[in-house]
Every structure is written in structure tokens, then in C-alpha cells.
C-alpha positions in Angstrom: 0.0 0.0 0.0 2.8 2.4 0.9 4.6 1.8 -2.4 1.4 2.3 -4.4 0.7 5.6 -2.6 4.2 6.8 -3.2 4.0 5.9 -6.9 1.1 8.3 -7.3 2.4 11.2 -5.3 5.3 13.6 -5.7 7.8 12.3 -3.3 10.6 14.3 -1.6 14.1 13.0 -2.2 14.6 12.4 1.5 12.3 9.4 1.3 14.3 6.3 0.5 14.0 5.2 -3.1 13.5 1.6 -1.9 10.0 2.6 -1.0 9.0 3.5 -4.5 7.4 1.3 -7.1 9.8 2.1 -9.9 9.5 3.0 -13.6 8.3 0.5 -16.2 10.9 1.3 -18.9 14.6 2.0 -19.0 17.1 1.9 -21.8 19.5 3.6 -24.2 19.4 5.7 -27.4 21.2 3.8 -30.2 22.4 6.6 -32.4 23.9 6.7 -35.9 21.2 6.8 -38.5 20.6 10.4 -37.3 24.2 11.5 -37.8 24.4 14.5 -40.1 21.1 16.0 -38.9 21.2 19.6 -37.6 18.7 21.5 -35.5 17.4 23.2 -38.7 16.2 19.9 -40.0 18.9 19.5 -42.6 20.1 15.9 -42.7 23.1 15.0 -44.8 22.5 11.4 -45.7 26.2 10.9 -46.7 27.0 11.5 -43.0 24.8 8.6 -41.8 26.8 5.9 -40.0 24.2 3.3 -39.1 25.1 1.3 -36.0 24.7 -2.1 -37.8 27.9 -3.9 -38.8 26.3 -5.7 -41.8 25.4 -2.5 -43.7 27.5 0.0 -45.7 28.8 3.0 -43.8 28.4 1.2 -40.5 29.5 3.1 -37.4 28.9 0.8 -34.5 27.5 -2.5 -33.3 24.0 -1.5 -32.2 22.7 -5.1 -32.2 25.5 -6.2 -30.0 25.1 -3.3 -27.7 21.3 -3.9 -27.3 22.0 -7.6 -26.5 24.5 -6.5 -23.9 22.1 -4.0 -22.3 19.2 -6.3 -22.2 21.2 -9.2 -20.8 23.5 -7.4 -18.4 21.4 -4.4 -17.4 17.8 -5.7 -17.9 17.0 -2.7 -20.1 13.7 -3.0 -21.9 13.5 0.0 -24.3 15.7 1.4 -27.0 15.3 4.6 -29.0 16.5 4.4 -32.6 17.0 7.9 -34.1 16.9 8.3 -37.9 16.8 11.2 -40.2 13.6 11.8 -42.3 15.7 12.4 -45.4 17.5 9.1 -45.1 14.2 7.1 -44.9 12.8 8.7 -48.1 16.1 9.2 -49.9 15.7 13.0 -49.8 12.3 13.0 -51.5 9.9 15.1 -49.3 6.5 13.5 -49.6 8.0 10.4 -51.2 7.7 6.8 -50.4 10.1 5.0 -48.0 13.3 4.1 -49.8 13.6 0.3 -49.9 17.4 0.3 -49.5 17.7 2.8 -46.8 14.6 1.6 -44.9 16.1 -1.9 -45.2 19.3 -0.8 -43.5 17.3 0.9 -40.7 15.0 -2.0 -40.3 18.0 -4.2 -39.5 18.4 -2.1 -36.3 14.7 -2.2 -35.6 14.6 -6.0 -35.9 17.7 -6.4 -33.8 16.0 -4.4 -31.1 12.8 -6.4 -31.3 14.8 -9.6 -31.1 15.9 -8.6 -27.6 12.3 -8.5 -26.5 12.5 -4.8 -25.8 10.3 -1.9 -26.9 11.8 0.0 -29.8 11.2 3.7 -30.5 11.3 4.8 -34.1 12.5 8.4 -33.7 12.4 10.9 -36.6 15.3 13.1 -35.7 14.5 16.3 -37.6 13.5 19.0 -35.0 10.1 19.4 -36.7 11.8 20.6 -39.8 12.9 19.6 -43.3 15.9 21.5 -44.7 15.1 24.6 -42.7 11.3 24.6 -43.3 9.0 24.0 -40.3 6.3 21.4 -40.4 2.9 23.0 -41.0 4.4 26.5 -41.6 4.7 28.4 -44.8 7.4 27.0 -47.0 7.9 23.9 -44.8 6.6 20.3 -45.0 2.9 20.0 -45.0 0.9 18.1 -42.4 0.2 15.6 -45.3 4.0 15.2 -45.8 4.5 14.5 -42.1 1.5 12.2 -41.6 2.3 10.4 -44.9 5.7 9.4 -43.6 4.1 8.1 -40.4 1.3 6.3 -42.3 4.0 4.3 -44.2 6.0 3.5 -41.1 2.9 2.5 -39.1 1.8 0.2 -42.0 5.1 -1.6 -41.8 5.2 -2.0 -38.1 1.5 -2.2 -37.2 1.7 -5.9 -36.2 4.2 -5.4 -33.3 2.9 -3.6 -30.2 6.5 -3.1 -29.0 7.2 -0.6 -31.7 6.8 2.9 -30.3 6.1 5.8 -32.6 8.4 8.7 -31.6 6.8 11.3 -33.8 9.6 13.9 -33.9 12.8 14.7 -32.0 13.0 18.1 -30.2 10.7 20.6 -32.0 11.8 24.1 -31.3 11.0 27.7 -32.1 7.6 26.7 -33.4 5.5 29.6 -34.7 2.4 28.3 -33.1 2.1 25.5 -30.5 -1.5 25.0 -31.4 -0.5 24.5 -35.1 2.1 22.1 -34.0 -0.5 20.1 -32.1 -2.5 20.0 -35.3 0.5 18.5 -37.1 0.8 15.9 -34.3 -2.9 15.2 -34.5 -2.5 14.5 -38.3 0.3 12.0 -37.6 -1.6 10.2 -34.8 -4.7 9.9 -37.0 -2.6 8.5 -39.8 -0.9 6.0 -37.5 -4.1 4.7 -36.1 -5.7 4.6 -39.5 -2.9 2.4 -40.8 -3.8 -0.2 -38.2 -1.2 0.5 -35.6 -3.8 0.7 -32.8 -1.9 -1.0 -30.0 1.4 1.0 -30.0 2.4 3.9 -27.8 2.8 7.2 -29.6 5.2 9.8 -28.2 4.0 13.5 -28.4 6.8 16.0 -28.3 6.5 19.7 -27.4 8.2 22.9 -28.3 11.5 24.2 -26.8 13.3 21.0 -27.7 10.5 19.2 -25.8 12.1 20.4 -22.5 10.7 18.9 -19.4 11.4 22.3 -17.7 9.1 24.2 -20.1 6.6 21.5 -21.2 3.9 22.8 -18.9 4.8 26.4 -18.5 5.5 26.9 -22.3 2.0 25.6 -23.3 3.1 22.3 -24.9 1.2 20.2 -22.4 -2.1 22.0 -22.8 -1.9 22.0 -26.6 -0.9 18.4 -26.9 -3.5 17.3 -24.4 -6.1 18.0 -27.1 -4.6 15.4 -29.4 -6.7 12.2 -29.4 -7.1 8.9 -31.1 -9.8 8.6 -33.7 -12.2 7.3 -31.0 -11.7 10.4 -28.9 -9.5 8.7 -26.3 -6.0 9.5 -25.3 -5.1 5.8 -24.7 -1.3 5.2 -25.4 -0.7 8.8 -26.3 2.4 9.6 -24.1 4.1 13.0 -23.7 7.7 12.9 -24.8 10.2 15.0 -22.8 13.9 15.6 -22.6 16.2 16.9 -19.8 19.9 17.4 -19.5 21.6 18.5 -16.3 24.6 20.4 -17.3 25.1 24.2 -16.9 23.1 25.3 -20.0 20.9 22.2 -20.3 22.5 21.5 -23.7 23.9 18.0 -23.0 27.4 19.0 -24.1 29.3 19.4 -20.8 31.0 16.7 -18.8 29.9 18.2 -15.4 26.3 18.3 -14.2 25.1 21.2 -12.0 21.5 20.2 -10.9 19.2 17.2 -10.7 16.3 19.0 -12.5 13.7 18.0 -10.0 12.4 21.3 -8.7 12.6 23.2 -12.0 11.5 20.4 -14.4 10.3 17.1 -13.0 8.1 18.3 -10.1 6.1 20.8 -12.2 5.7 18.1 -14.9 4.6 15.4 -12.5 2.1 17.8 -10.8 0.5 18.4 -14.2 0.5 14.8 -15.2 -1.2 13.8 -11.9 -3.8 16.5 -12.3 -4.6 15.5 -15.9 -4.2 11.8 -15.5 -1.6 11.6 -18.2 1.9 10.1 -18.5 5.3 11.0 -19.9 8.4 9.2 -21.1 11.8 10.9 -20.7 13.2 9.8 -24.0 16.5 11.6 -23.6 18.5 12.3 -20.4 22.2 12.0 -20.2 25.4 12.7 -18.4 29.1 11.7 -18.3 30.6 9.6 -15.6 31.8 12.7 -13.8 31.0 12.4 -10.1 28.6 15.4 -10.4 26.6 13.6 -13.0 26.6 10.4 -11.0 25.0 12.3 -8.2 22.5 14.4 -10.0 21.4 12.0 -12.7 20.9 9.3 -10.0 18.8 11.8 -8.0 16.6 12.5 -11.0 16.1 8.8 -11.6 15.2 8.3 -8.0 12.5 10.9 -8.4 11.2 9.2 -11.5 11.0 5.9 -9.7 9.1 7.6 -6.9 6.6 9.0 -9.4 6.4 6.1 -11.8 2.6 6.3 -12.2 3.2 9.6 -14.1 6.7 9.0 -15.6 6.9 5.7 -17.5 10.7 5.6 -17.6 13.9 7.0 -19.2 16.0 6.4 -22.3 19.6 7.5 -21.8 21.7 9.3 -24.4 23.6 7.6 -26.0 25.4 4.5 -27.5 25.3 3.3 -31.1 27.9 4.8 -33.4 29.4 7.2 -30.9 33.0 6.6 -30.2 34.2 5.8 -26.7 35.6 9.4 -26.2 32.3 11.1 -26.9 31.5 13.0 -23.7 28.2 11.2 -23.1 29.1 7.9 -24.6 27.3 4.9 -23.0 29.0 2.4 -25.3 30.2 -0.6 -23.3 33.9 -1.3 -23.1 33.8 -4.9 -24.0 31.4 -6.4 -21.5 31.8 -3.6 -19.0 29.5 -0.6 -18.7 30.6 2.9 -18.0 30.0 4.1 -14.4 26.9 6.2 -15.1 25.2 3.2 -16.6 26.2 0.9 -13.8 25.3 3.3 -11.0 22.4 5.3 -12.5 20.7 4.2 -15.6 20.9 0.5 -14.8 21.5 0.8 -11.1 18.2 2.6 -10.6 16.2 0.1 -12.6 15.1 -3.4 -11.6 14.2 -4.6 -15.1 10.5 -3.9 -14.8 9.9 -6.5 -12.1 6.9 -5.3 -10.1 6.6 -2.2 -12.2 4.1 -3.4 -14.7 4.6 -5.3 -18.0 4.6 -4.6 -21.7 0.9 -5.6 -21.8 -0.2 -3.1 -19.2 -2.5 -0.3 -20.3 -0.7 3.1 -20.6 -2.2 6.5 -21.2 -5.6 7.8 -20.3 -9.1 7.7 -21.8 -10.8 11.0 -20.8 -13.7 10.9 -23.1 -16.0 8.5 -24.8 -19.4 8.2 -26.4 -21.1 6.7 -23.3 -18.7 6.8 -20.4 -15.8 8.8 -19.1 -13.0 7.4 -17.1 -9.3 6.7 -17.1 -6.9 3.9 -17.8 -3.8 3.8 -15.5 -0.6 1.9 -15.8 1.9 0.0 -13.8 0.3 -0.4 -10.4 2.9 -1.4 -8.0 2.4 -4.9 -6.9 6.0 -6.0 -6.4 8.9 -4.9 -4.3 10.8 -3.3 -7.2 13.1 -1.6 -4.8 16.2 0.3 -5.9 19.3 -0.8 -4.2 22.1 0.9 -6.1 23.9 3.8 -4.4 24.4 7.2 -6.0 27.6 7.7 -4.1 30.6 8.3 -6.3 34.3 7.9 -6.3 37.1 8.8 -8.5 38.3 12.1 -10.0 36.2 15.0 -11.1 34.3 17.7 -9.4 31.0 19.5 -9.3 30.8 23.0 -10.8 31.6 25.9 -8.7 28.1 27.3 -8.9 26.4 24.2 -7.7 25.3 22.9 -4.3 22.8 20.1 -3.6 20.9 19.2 -0.5 20.4 15.5 -0.1 19.4 13.1 2.7 23.1 13.1 3.7 23.6 16.8 3.9 24.9 19.4 1.5 27.4 18.9 -1.3 30.0 21.6 -1.0 30.9 23.7 -4.1 33.9 22.3 -6.0 36.0 23.8 -8.8 34.7 23.4 -12.3 36.8 20.8 -14.3 38.6 22.2 -17.4 36.7 22.1 -20.7 37.0 18.8 -22.5 37.9 18.4 -26.2 34.7 17.6 -28.2 35.1 14.4 -30.1 34.7 14.2 -33.8 35.3 11.1 -35.9 34.8 9.5 -39.3 37.8 7.9 -40.9 40.0 9.3 -38.0 39.7 7.0 -35.0 39.9 8.5 -31.6 40.2 12.0 -33.0 39.2 15.2 -31.2 38.2 18.7 -32.2 38.8 21.8 -30.1 37.1 25.2 -30.2 39.6 27.9 -31.1 39.4 31.5 -32.1 37.6 31.8 -35.4 36.5 28.2 -35.7 37.3 24.7 -34.8 40.6 22.9 -35.0 41.2 19.2 -35.8 44.7 17.8 -35.3 46.1 21.3 -35.8 44.1 22.0 -39.0 41.6 24.8 -38.9 38.0 23.8 -39.8 36.2 26.7 -41.4 32.6 25.8 -41.7 30.9 23.9 -38.9 31.3 22.9 -35.3 32.0 19.2 -35.2 29.4 18.6 -32.5 26.7 21.1 -33.6 26.1 20.6 -37.4 24.8 23.6 -39.3 26.1 26.2 -36.8 28.8 28.5 -37.9 32.2 27.6 -36.5 33.5 30.1 -34.0 30.0 31.0 -32.8 29.7 28.4 -30.0 28.0 30.9 -27.6 25.3 31.7 -30.1 24.6 28.1 -30.8 24.3 27.3 -27.1 22.0 30.2 -26.6 19.8 29.0 -29.4 19.7 25.6 -27.7 19.3 26.9 -24.2 17.1 24.0 -23.3 17.6 20.2 -23.7 19.7 19.0 -26.5 23.0 17.1 -26.8 26.2 17.3 -28.6 25.9 15.8 -32.1 28.7 13.9 -33.6 28.8 14.7 -37.3 30.7 12.2 -39.2 32.7 13.4 -42.2 32.0 11.8 -45.5 34.8 9.7 -47.0 37.1 11.8 -49.1 
């Protein structure tokens, strides 16, 4: 009874996490098919390095990673980012390209083979080559819904395929218009026969958990319904990074995001009988991230009736020296996976199952009511500790009150080189005056981690992405 009560209430961090029911889903983003996509929705298909060894231009062993994560860490969900342009071979409004879809489907099928849920994530920031979906000069709602109709038709038979409509919309001219685009996609998916799958509804401002309610995304997207008028299996999609500017680019974390992001979100979700999935959250294995990320996940476990789970950023084709790389070293996980992302998850035991009802039905022709998910009937306690060891420090501007006292301010660690790669294993790029430098050679055009931003203008690009995001690794095409 106590764990059930805690699962439906906002719980202070001082209450032990072992009392909570725990989230239903936890897993990893398996990146690579999204490489070359910038925040303006331009995706360079020649920069794609799909994380499947058996395909051309492979960048990592996604199938092997997912097998490791399900076997060793009991993860049960993976997010598989892909660029819109790649799927349709750069033909807006066109049909799915058989060759490119075949390559991506190898990753999807490898995911399904593990028994996990698999999120198809269109990684285009609600854009196509600079044009905003539903706005003048951008893709039409028919273009967007047409893509999803084709994908839903292909995957309609498997309820473990989750439809992640769009990665990180931002600077949308009208949130109500964006909700209309989302509605068109939902209607197309359900009309294609994919009636049992979860659909993830992303908001504006990079679908930031911190602004999802206050920025109006929650209210606008709450009006999106299935064709029968219900909201069953329509799940809000949120992201949150815990570094200094919430960009997901820095090795140190400065906050746990609870008071400014997750508490307001959970309050809204409880009052409206809705649910959310945190499909991106990340951190390095810096001790500050081991503390703050673990605290955030404790909070999610304690409010698992509202927050279904988390999907960490990222493995796949990222090299081991990428600041947020979660790629295992052989059969060994990096510390933040061991202590936080896996350490705070008990594999779904007692947290609900893949066949549980998720989402809420708020209207109907004859009755009104709600469907809830994952009632806590098992112990599902979290036993891993968020204590840390090793080198590193929390930022100088950060303090955190926990059940054990207050973490004292520590010096900020020095900036880390930002990894770039391609045909240059273990290479790094460094910000220098007037641009970016790679192995002593000046790069004139783009930041290696923020495609489509002018080199030498790092501050501007960070300000434009002042809410959740992450460093993007842009692979260079073969010369």
C-alpha cells in the first residue's frame, strides 16, 4: 500500500528510493542513423553511419550493444534515431526508400529480437531542410502524416514498436498549429492499423521537461486524441539534461532537474491523468553527474505512475571518447550506466509489464474514465547507491541538499575536447578563435558537434539551444 501511494504522489528526495514502485521502462538511445542531422532539420545522408555492422557505412554494433544492455542491465526499451531524409532518400513526400529503410529495419529488428520496446524516432526537430512542419514553405501536415502512415503500416503488427513522432521541435511559430500536425500523424498511424502502439507526443523548446507545462506544450498536446476520442497510449515525450546550460554538451552536471523540471511536470501529469516518457536524459561519468542523474532517476521511480521511464543518451555509433558515450567497453558498462541508468532500474519486475495499459481515456461516447498503468504490486526496490568515487568535481556554482547533507561547491573541471570522428579513429576537435581545430588544422565551416552552426560561434549556438539538447557527432564523408 505504501509503495502504491508513493508511486502516485510527488515524493521528496529524503524518502528512501527503496519505498518506490519504480518505472516501467529504462534503456538507451542507439544513435547513428541520425548523424548529419542539424537543428534546422537539414540531414546530410552521406553523414549517416548506421550502427549495424552488416550494412554499408556502419559506425557501431547496435545489435551487440542492445543484446548486452538487455542481458547485463535488464533494459527493456531502446530509441533508434533516424533522419527523415534518409528514410525517403531526400524526397519530401515520397515513399520509403527500400534500400535505406532496409538498413534501418535491421536495427529495428535487432531491437525487437531482444524483447525490448523499440522507439522509431524521426530526428528532424520538426523541420525539413530549414522549413518548419505546418508552416509556410515547410513540409505540410500531409507530408508528415504520410511518412508516419507508411511507417505505421510496416510496423503495425508489433505492439512493442513505439512511434516517436519527432525529435525536439523548437521555435515553433504556433504551439496549437504544431499540435495540429501531431494530430494528423496520430490519426494516420491509427488509421494504418497501428492501434496498440504507444505514440510519443513532443512539445516545443526541444520538448524540454522544464518548459513542457509552462510553455504551453502540455495544454496544446492534451487536445490530441485517437480517432475514437480517447488518449489511450498517447504519451508525452520530454527531454532533460543536467549540465550548466541544459544543452547536454558538458562533462559536469550542476543540478538534478527536480524542482525546475520534473516536479512541475509530475504535478501536471497527476492532475490531468496523463503520462510522460523521458526519451533523452544524459550525463558523463563525472561524479557530479553520477550524483545528479541518479537523484533525477530516484524521483522518476518515486513518481512512476506519471513517468513511465527513461531512455539515456547515447550509444550506437558514438566513439568511446564522446562526452556522453554509453557504449560498453567490451562487456563492461561505463559508471553512469552501472550506478544510475541500470543501477536505478530493476528490469521492470513489479513495475508493470509490456501488456499493461498506458495512457488515459478521458472521453467516450457513453462513459468517461481513465486507464492507468503499472500499479505497483511487487517490491521493485532500488538498491544501487548514488555515491561516487574517482576524479572530477561538481561545478563551482552548484550545491545540492540531499538526505546526507549538502554537497559543497567544488572547482569546475577544465573544458574537454569535443570528439569528432569518421575515418579518423579517436580524433578530437577543439574550439579555437575563429573556428574549430582538428589535429592542428583549422575547420572553417561547422562545429563538429553542432552541425549547421557557424564555426567560432559556439556561444550563439548554445543560446539558441538553451534547453535540452545534446552534442551531435557529425561524421565526415569519405574523401
